[in-house]
C-alpha positions, 0 to 999 in steps of 0.5 A: 342385114338390119332387122326391125321389130315392133310389138303392136297393141294399136295397128292404126298407131303402128301404121301411122308412126313406126311402120311409116318410119321403118318402110321409109328407112329400111334397106332392101334386105331388111326383115321386119317383124311386126307382131301383135303384143304377146302379153308384156313388152318384155315378152313380146320383144323376147319373142322377136329376139328369139326369132333372129338369134340364129341369123348369121347375117344379122347386123342389128335388130332395131326394136321400135315402139309402135308410136316411134317414127324414125325420120333420119335418112342416114339411120342405117349408116349411122347405126353401122358406124357405132356397131363397128366397135364389137364391144357395143351391145345396144344403141339408142338416140336418148341416153343418160349417165349417173343413173340410179333408177328407172327415172333415168331422166332425173340423172344427166342426160347427155343426148336426146335427138328426138321430138315429142309430138303430142296430139292434145291442145291442137297438137304440137312438137317439143324438140328435145335436148339435141334435136337441133345440130346447132347451139348444143350445150357443152355437156351434150355428146354421143357415146357411152351412157348408163342407160337409154330410153327404150322407144328405139333400141338397136341391139347388136348381134352379140346382144341378140344372142346373149341378152333377154328382157327380164320377164320376171320383173312383173311389169308390163312396160316400165323399166325394161330399157334400164334393166336391159342396159344394165345386163349389157353393161354387167356383161362388159359391153357398151351402151351407146347413144348415136345421133339419129333422129326420131319422132315420138308420137306420145301423149303429154301424160307420161305415166298412166298408172303411177302404182305400176310405175312405182312397183317397177321402180322398186323391183328394179332397185331390188334386183340390181342393188349391189350389182351395179354402182349406184343402182337402187340407192336413194337419191337422198342417201343410203338407208339401213337394211331395216328401212330399205323397202320403205326407202325404196317406196318413198323414192319411187313415190317421189319419182312418180310425183315428179313425173306427174309434175313434168306431165303437168308442165308439158300440158301447160306449155302445150296449152300456152302454145295453142293460145298463142297460135290462136292469138297470132291468127286473130291478130294477123287476120284481115278482119282484125286489120279492117276493124282497126280504125273502129277499135281506135275510135271506140278507144278514143270515145271511152277515153273522153268519157273517162275524162282522159 
């Protein structure tokens, strides 16, 4: 039995996104646990995991953000195929290698089979790296990674029995996915990407509170430094012990700044798409075609007046 879980803070978003995807692709015996949020996402997910930890018939627990919509008709079969390997602990559709901190997207993303669907500027889609099956970059592949993006996480029965989200990290939402994946890897199990399709209905604003994100960045670096290679090390080189905390804060603040820049770039791209769509609509309209002779005549009159 493949179970689905979701922590809900906005029932309307859940109904429009996660619930629609779950209902469409769950199996007849699938259990769906859709709970109101119990504090942090860490706590909410742990309660869902605990409720299924003793189930002998559990094949996987799929934790879905309320704004993530599974759109792959073969989702369950693809998930089962990856979980045939008993060493797999957690599976997602977005993953990266050479990760050092919670800004995993700054590492080497090897798979990202999702669409970022936004509502600003009239709405639109931003397809990610491997959404389309054709023309993939040479480095794109599914398989083992360092970490996953947590908007959809499929936990193996082993992970449900043995791994929990660390509520002591004192974060409402940031860093839970990297920390969980690091726990899985530290225990000798695999973190894997799979080619299942998801639509993430999300604002172009990627982080609403930079200070909270910076704190999560630092806490995770402090927890995992020395336990997993590369984690907690500044991207620009190692720091002496006396400077570690300042180095971590500088790295976290730089990461937050880069994240805000990416948000600005996404907004600019979305605005450009909106304006282009409006221009195409005008140029393709009947009124534009009908008035074309008038515009040509007006241009000719202006040219004669200007002596051209």
